[in-house]
C-alpha positions as CSV (number, residue, x, y, z in Angstrom):
1,X,41.4,-12.2,31.8
2,X,42.1,-12.3,28.2
3,X,39.7,-9.7,27.9
4,X,41.6,-7.4,30.5
5,X,44.8,-7.9,28.9
6,X,44.0,-7.5,25.4
7,X,41.7,-4.7,26.2
8,X,44.7,-2.8,28.0
9,X,46.9,-3.6,24.7
10,X,44.2,-2.3,22.6
11,X,43.5,0.8,24.6
12,X,47.2,1.6,24.6
13,X,47.6,1.5,21.0
14,X,44.7,3.8,20.4
15,X,46.1,6.2,22.5
16,X,49.3,5.9,20.8
17,X,47.3,6.2,17.7
18,X,46.0,9.6,18.7
19,X,49.8,11.0,19.4
20,X,51.2,9.3,16.4
21,X,48.8,8.0,13.4
22,X,51.4,5.4,12.2
23,X,51.3,3.3,15.2
24,X,47.5,3.4,14.9
25,X,47.9,2.1,11.4
26,X,49.7,-0.7,13.1
27,X,47.2,-1.5,15.5
28,X,44.2,-1.6,13.2
29,X,46.4,-3.5,10.7
30,X,47.1,-6.2,13.5
31,X,43.3,-6.0,14.5
32,X,41.9,-6.6,10.9
33,X,44.3,-9.2,9.8
34,X,44.5,-11.2,13.2
35,X,41.4,-10.9,14.7
36,X,43.0,-11.3,18.2
37,X,39.6,-10.1,19.7
38,X,38.1,-13.5,18.2
39,X,39.3,-15.4,21.2
40,X,37.9,-13.3,24.0
41,X,34.6,-13.2,25.3
42,X,33.3,-9.8,25.3
43,X,35.7,-7.9,22.7
44,X,34.6,-10.2,20.4
45,X,31.4,-8.5,20.0
46,X,32.7,-5.1,19.9
47,X,33.6,-2.9,17.1
48,X,37.4,-2.8,17.6
49,X,38.6,-2.3,14.2
50,X,36.1,0.6,14.0
51,X,37.7,1.8,17.2
52,X,41.4,1.6,16.3
53,X,40.4,3.1,12.7
54,X,38.7,5.9,14.5
55,X,41.6,6.8,16.9
56,X,44.0,6.8,13.8
57,X,42.2,9.4,11.7
58,X,41.5,11.5,14.8
59,X,45.2,11.6,15.4
60,X,45.8,12.3,11.4
61,X,43.6,15.3,12.4
62,X,45.2,16.7,15.5
63,X,48.9,16.2,15.3
64,X,51.3,17.3,12.9
65,X,53.0,14.0,12.3
66,X,54.1,13.6,8.3
67,X,51.4,13.1,6.0
68,X,52.1,12.9,2.4
69,X,49.1,12.8,-0.3
70,X,50.3,11.3,-3.5
71,X,48.8,9.4,-6.5
72,X,50.2,6.5,-8.1
73,X,48.7,4.2,-11.0
74,X,47.7,1.7,-8.1
75,X,46.1,4.0,-5.8
76,X,44.1,5.5,-8.8
77,X,43.0,2.3,-10.2
78,X,42.3,0.9,-6.5
79,X,39.9,4.1,-6.1
80,X,38.2,3.5,-9.3
81,X,37.6,-0.2,-8.2
82,X,36.0,1.2,-5.1
83,X,34.1,3.7,-7.1
84,X,32.8,1.1,-9.5
85,X,32.0,-1.2,-6.6
86,X,29.7,1.7,-4.8
87,X,28.3,2.2,-8.5
88,X,27.2,-1.6,-8.6
89,X,25.6,-1.8,-5.2
90,X,22.3,0.0,-6.1
91,X,22.1,-2.5,-9.0
92,X,22.5,-5.5,-6.8
93,X,19.9,-8.1,-7.1
94,X,19.6,-7.8,-3.2
95,X,20.8,-4.5,-2.1
96,X,20.2,-4.7,1.5
97,X,22.0,-7.9,1.9
98,X,24.7,-6.3,0.1
99,X,25.0,-3.1,2.0
100,X,27.0,-4.8,5.0
101,X,29.8,-6.4,2.5
102,X,30.1,-3.3,0.5
103,X,30.7,-1.2,3.7
104,X,33.2,-3.6,5.3
105,X,35.5,-3.7,2.0
106,X,35.1,0.1,1.8
107,X,36.4,0.4,5.2
108,X,39.6,-1.9,4.4
109,X,40.3,-0.2,1.3
110,X,40.1,3.2,2.8
111,X,42.6,2.4,5.8
112,X,45.0,1.0,3.2
113,X,44.8,4.2,1.1
114,X,45.2,6.2,4.8
115,X,48.4,3.6,5.5
116,X,50.0,5.0,2.3
117,X,49.3,8.6,3.3
118,X,50.6,7.9,7.0
119,X,53.5,5.5,6.1
120,X,56.8,6.8,4.8
121,X,60.2,5.9,6.2
122,X,61.8,2.5,6.1
123,X,61.4,1.7,9.6
124,X,57.6,2.0,9.2
125,X,57.3,0.2,6.0
126,X,59.4,-2.7,7.7
127,X,57.3,-2.4,10.7
128,X,53.9,-2.8,8.7
129,X,55.8,-6.1,7.4
130,X,56.5,-7.3,10.7
131,X,53.0,-6.5,11.7
132,X,51.7,-8.4,9.0
133,X,53.9,-11.6,9.4
134,X,53.5,-11.7,13.1
135,X,49.6,-11.7,12.8
136,X,49.3,-14.5,10.3
137,X,52.4,-16.2,11.1
138,X,51.1,-16.6,14.8
139,X,48.3,-18.9,13.3
140,X,50.9,-20.6,11.2
141,X,53.5,-21.5,14.0
142,X,50.4,-22.9,15.9
143,X,48.6,-24.5,13.2
144,X,51.9,-26.3,12.2
145,X,52.8,-27.4,15.7
146,X,49.1,-28.8,15.6
147,X,49.9,-30.6,12.4
148,X,52.8,-32.3,13.9
149,X,51.6,-33.1,16.9
150,X,48.4,-34.9,15.3
151,X,50.2,-36.0,12.4
152,X,48.1,-34.4,9.8
153,X,44.9,-36.0,11.2
154,X,43.0,-33.2,11.6
155,X,42.5,-29.8,9.6
156,X,44.0,-26.7,10.7
157,X,41.3,-23.4,10.9
158,X,41.4,-19.9,11.2
159,X,40.1,-17.4,13.7
160,X,36.4,-17.4,13.9
161,X,34.6,-14.7,12.3
162,X,37.3,-13.5,10.4
163,X,38.1,-13.6,6.4
164,X,40.4,-16.5,6.9
165,X,38.2,-18.6,9.2
166,X,38.2,-21.6,6.7
167,X,40.9,-24.1,6.3
168,X,41.3,-22.8,2.8
169,X,41.0,-19.1,3.3
170,X,43.9,-19.6,6.0
171,X,46.2,-21.7,3.9
172,X,46.3,-19.0,1.4
173,X,47.1,-16.4,3.7
174,X,49.9,-18.5,5.2
175,X,51.2,-19.1,1.7
176,X,51.2,-15.6,1.2
177,X,52.9,-14.3,4.3
178,X,55.8,-16.9,4.0
179,X,57.4,-14.5,1.1
180,X,57.4,-11.7,4.0
181,X,58.9,-13.8,6.5
182,X,62.0,-14.4,3.8
183,X,62.0,-10.7,3.3
184,X,62.5,-10.0,7.1
185,X,64.9,-12.8,7.0
186,X,67.0,-11.5,4.4
187,X,67.1,-7.9,6.0
188,X,67.7,-8.7,9.6
189,X,70.9,-8.3,11.2
190,X,70.3,-11.1,14.1
191,X,71.1,-14.5,13.6
192,X,68.7,-15.6,16.2
193,X,65.9,-13.7,14.4
194,X,66.8,-15.3,10.8
195,X,66.9,-18.6,12.5
196,X,63.4,-17.9,14.2
197,X,62.1,-16.7,11.0
198,X,63.3,-19.9,9.4
199,X,61.3,-22.3,11.5
200,X,58.2,-19.8,11.7
201,X,58.3,-20.3,7.6
202,X,58.6,-24.2,8.0
203,X,55.8,-24.4,10.3
204,X,53.6,-22.2,8.2
205,X,54.2,-24.4,5.0
206,X,53.2,-27.2,7.4
207,X,50.1,-25.5,8.6
208,X,49.2,-24.6,5.0
209,X,49.4,-28.6,4.1
210,X,47.8,-29.6,7.3
211,X,44.9,-27.4,6.2
212,X,44.0,-29.8,3.4
213,X,43.3,-27.2,1.0
214,X,44.2,-28.3,-2.5
215,X,44.1,-24.7,-3.7
216,X,47.1,-23.7,-1.1
217,X,48.9,-26.5,-2.1
218,X,48.8,-25.1,-5.7
219,X,49.7,-21.9,-4.3
220,X,52.7,-23.4,-2.8
221,X,54.0,-24.9,-5.4
222,X,53.6,-21.9,-7.6
223,X,55.2,-19.8,-4.8
224,X,58.3,-21.8,-4.8
225,X,58.8,-22.2,-8.2
226,X,58.8,-18.0,-8.2
227,X,61.1,-18.1,-4.9
228,X,63.5,-20.5,-6.6
229,X,63.7,-18.9,-9.8
230,X,64.3,-15.8,-8.2
231,X,67.3,-16.9,-5.8
232,X,70.7,-16.8,-7.1
233,X,72.0,-20.5,-6.2
234,X,69.5,-22.1,-8.0
235,X,70.9,-25.7,-7.5
236,X,71.2,-25.4,-3.9
237,X,67.7,-23.8,-3.8
238,X,66.2,-26.9,-5.9
239,X,67.9,-29.1,-3.3
240,X,66.8,-27.3,-0.2
241,X,63.0,-27.2,-1.4
242,X,63.0,-30.8,-2.6
243,X,64.0,-31.9,0.8
244,X,61.9,-29.8,2.8
245,X,58.6,-30.8,0.9
246,X,59.4,-34.5,0.9
247,X,59.8,-34.4,4.9
248,X,57.0,-32.5,5.2
249,X,54.6,-34.6,3.0
250,X,56.1,-37.9,4.7
251,X,54.2,-36.7,7.9
252,X,50.7,-36.2,6.3
253,X,48.4,-39.2,6.2
254,X,46.5,-41.4,3.8
255,X,43.3,-39.1,3.9
256,X,45.5,-36.1,3.2
257,X,47.1,-37.9,0.0
258,X,43.3,-39.3,-1.0
259,X,42.1,-35.7,-1.0
260,X,45.3,-34.3,-2.8
261,X,44.8,-36.8,-5.3
262,X,41.1,-35.4,-6.6
263,X,43.3,-32.6,-8.0
264,X,43.6,-34.7,-11.2
265,X,40.1,-35.5,-11.3
266,X,38.9,-31.9,-12.7
267,X,35.2,-31.8,-12.7
268,X,34.2,-35.3,-11.5
269,X,35.3,-34.3,-8.0
270,X,32.0,-32.9,-6.4
271,X,33.7,-30.0,-4.7
272,X,35.3,-29.1,-7.9
273,X,32.0,-29.5,-10.0
274,X,30.4,-27.1,-7.5
275,X,33.0,-24.7,-8.0
276,X,32.9,-25.0,-12.0
277,X,28.9,-24.6,-11.7
278,X,29.7,-21.4,-9.7
279,X,32.0,-20.0,-12.3
280,X,29.6,-20.3,-15.0
281,X,27.1,-18.9,-13.1
282,X,28.8,-15.7,-12.3
283,X,30.0,-15.6,-16.2
284,X,26.5,-16.0,-17.2
285,X,25.4,-13.4,-14.8
286,X,27.9,-11.0,-16.2
287,X,26.8,-11.4,-19.7
288,X,23.3,-10.6,-18.8
289,X,23.9,-7.6,-16.1
290,X,26.6,-4.8,-17.0
291,X,26.9,-4.1,-13.2
292,X,27.0,-7.7,-12.1
293,X,24.7,-9.1,-9.4
294,X,26.1,-7.4,-6.3
295,X,27.9,-9.1,-3.3
296,X,24.8,-11.3,-2.3
297,X,24.3,-13.8,-5.6
298,X,25.0,-17.0,-4.2
299,X,21.3,-18.0,-3.9
300,X,18.9,-20.7,-5.2
301,X,17.1,-17.8,-7.1
302,X,20.4,-16.5,-8.8
303,X,21.7,-20.1,-9.5
304,X,18.2,-21.0,-11.0
305,X,18.5,-18.4,-13.6
306,X,22.2,-18.6,-14.4
307,X,23.7,-21.9,-13.4
308,X,24.2,-25.0,-15.6
309,X,23.1,-26.9,-12.4
310,X,20.7,-24.6,-10.6
311,X,20.3,-27.2,-7.7
312,X,24.2,-27.0,-6.7
313,X,24.2,-23.6,-4.8
314,X,28.2,-22.8,-4.0
315,X,30.3,-19.7,-3.4
316,X,32.5,-18.3,-5.9
317,X,35.5,-19.9,-4.6
318,X,37.6,-17.9,-7.0
319,X,38.9,-14.4,-6.6
320,X,38.5,-13.6,-10.4
321,X,34.8,-15.3,-10.8
322,X,33.8,-13.7,-7.6
323,X,34.7,-10.2,-8.8
324,X,33.1,-11.1,-12.2
325,X,29.8,-12.2,-10.8
326,X,29.8,-9.6,-8.3
327,X,30.6,-6.4,-10.4
328,X,30.6,-7.5,-14.2
329,X,33.3,-7.1,-16.7
330,X,34.2,-3.7,-15.6
331,X,35.1,-4.8,-11.9
332,X,36.9,-8.0,-13.2
333,X,39.2,-5.6,-15.6
334,X,39.9,-3.1,-12.7
335,X,40.8,-6.1,-10.4
336,X,43.3,-7.6,-12.8
337,X,44.8,-4.2,-13.8
338,X,45.0,-3.2,-10.3
339,X,47.5,-6.3,-9.6
340,X,49.1,-6.3,-12.8
341,X,50.4,-3.0,-11.8
342,X,51.6,-3.9,-8.4
343,X,53.2,-6.9,-10.0
344,X,54.9,-4.7,-12.4
345,X,56.2,-2.1,-9.7
346,X,57.7,-4.9,-7.4
347,X,59.6,-5.8,-10.2
348,X,60.8,-2.5,-10.5
349,X,61.6,-2.6,-7.1
350,X,63.5,-6.0,-7.1
351,X,65.5,-4.5,-10.1
352,X,66.2,-0.8,-9.3
353,X,66.8,-1.6,-5.7
354,X,70.1,-3.5,-6.5
355,X,71.7,-0.3,-7.5
356,X,72.6,0.9,-4.3
357,X,73.2,-0.8,-1.0
358,X,71.0,1.6,0.8
359,X,68.4,0.3,-1.2
360,X,69.1,-3.3,-1.6
361,X,66.3,-4.2,0.9
362,X,64.0,-2.7,-1.4
363,X,65.3,-5.2,-4.1
364,X,64.4,-8.0,-1.4
365,X,60.8,-6.5,-0.5
366,X,60.0,-6.3,-4.5
367,X,61.1,-10.0,-4.9
368,X,59.2,-11.5,-2.2
369,X,56.1,-9.3,-2.9
370,X,56.1,-10.6,-6.3
371,X,56.4,-14.3,-4.6
372,X,53.4,-13.5,-2.3
373,X,51.6,-12.2,-5.5
374,X,52.1,-15.4,-7.4
375,X,50.8,-17.3,-4.5
376,X,47.8,-15.3,-4.3
377,X,47.1,-15.4,-8.1
378,X,47.1,-19.3,-8.4
379,X,45.5,-20.0,-5.1
380,X,42.9,-17.3,-5.4
381,X,41.6,-18.7,-8.6
382,X,40.1,-21.6,-6.2
383,X,39.3,-19.4,-3.0
384,X,36.9,-16.3,-2.6
385,X,39.3,-14.0,-1.1
386,X,39.0,-11.1,-3.4
387,X,38.6,-8.4,-0.8
388,X,40.9,-9.9,1.9
389,X,43.0,-7.4,3.6
390,X,46.3,-9.1,3.2
391,X,47.1,-8.5,-0.4
392,X,46.0,-4.9,-0.4
393,X,48.4,-4.6,2.3
394,X,51.0,-6.1,0.2
395,X,49.9,-3.6,-2.5
396,X,50.5,-0.7,0.2
397,X,54.3,-2.0,0.6
398,X,54.9,-2.2,-2.9
399,X,53.6,1.6,-3.3
400,X,55.1,2.7,-0.5
401,X,58.7,1.1,-1.4
402,X,58.6,2.7,-4.7
403,X,57.6,6.1,-3.3
404,X,60.5,5.7,-0.9
405,X,62.8,5.1,-3.5
406,X,62.0,7.7,-6.0
407,X,62.0,10.5,-3.3
408,X,65.5,9.4,-2.5
409,X,64.2,9.1,1.1
410,X,67.5,6.4,1.3
411,X,69.6,9.5,1.0
412,X,68.1,11.8,3.5
413,X,67.9,8.8,6.2
414,X,71.5,7.9,5.8
415,X,73.0,11.2,5.5
416,X,70.8,13.6,7.5
417,X,70.2,15.6,4.7
418,X,66.8,16.5,2.8
419,X,66.4,15.1,-0.9
420,X,66.1,18.7,-2.2
421,X,69.7,19.4,-0.6
422,X,71.1,16.2,-2.5
423,X,69.4,16.7,-5.6
424,X,71.4,18.5,-8.5
425,X,68.7,20.0,-10.3
426,X,67.4,21.5,-7.0
427,X,70.8,23.0,-6.4
428,X,71.3,24.3,-9.7
429,X,67.6,25.9,-9.4
430,X,68.9,27.3,-6.2
431,X,71.8,28.9,-7.7
432,X,69.6,30.4,-10.5
433,X,67.3,31.9,-8.4
434,X,70.2,33.5,-6.3
435,X,71.7,35.1,-9.2
436,X,68.4,36.6,-10.4
437,X,68.1,38.1,-7.0
């Protein structure tokens, strides 16, 4: 029954994607981020995301919907990062094992670039934020209720076969999505939507805590600090955050507190020691190999060559050391430069959006994207989510918002005029041309 119901919805989205590619982008984002087909019998083994992407790309070719090709510093660095990852593949330690992951990463990044070509209006940008919030928020609400019902005795896990299947990965995704929910709450006019989003944010935080992820806990703290700093009523915000945190943590059992207590133990904890061992392996490998080792370096043979403890084989558990070990120092530089540019552009949105009432929503978007990126930067230091879709979708939101503001789309959407008709320089040029004629 679930296969039929979900298959019908997906077929409808693919059909609409042929007619209006921006709808196809929403469908692809939903499938890629949420992986709803993972909970079905037959669709879970089918290339659902590829089919959705195919219908969207075909729709771009056969329809006359608006498409805008453009370059920004973020898109340029993203394409350079994609190019560099493609260059490092032939130099991988295990080329055959690296190719499937390379293909997956390229598809995600390519579709993010496609989204920035197809989406352009305020409605479409906001719709993307809703799709992201709904896709991850579903697991947050479900996991939060589960945590409260079981008093935190069991961990919360993500959808099977996805990037966020693990408890740690799901927790970081939930931390990153809470600021987007806050953005939607700030820009919504319905009081019931605002209340619903408020409840969803609390449940997402509860679910993240119930995952028993120490990295997610640090990310929540970082996110809360940035959100508090961005707020106007700091005293009120501090009281609300402290009270919510105290109420939430009071539900957690002793085993949760025991696990969180190991944060202060550093390298003495077995899990932390394994992470540090993997980080040294990545650093030593990058020093020895300019192109890194490729996507498949977490093997006994590689650890025997570069790790302090060759017997303790672990995944990188860090977005930074993951990129460093797999793509060398050049790859890490491009990765850091990309997120630095996104952070600065989000900051410009936050500041410049305050100038006009029509662009106030962009100020909220920039501020909350920065909060989300703060959570990703801190929580990602302890988790292997370098290529997960969600941060790159946030990149797309920032780039699209910046383009919308710079192109004066807010003037044309509010007044019914085109940006060219309202731009004084354009009007002056047209008058000069008419006089010459």
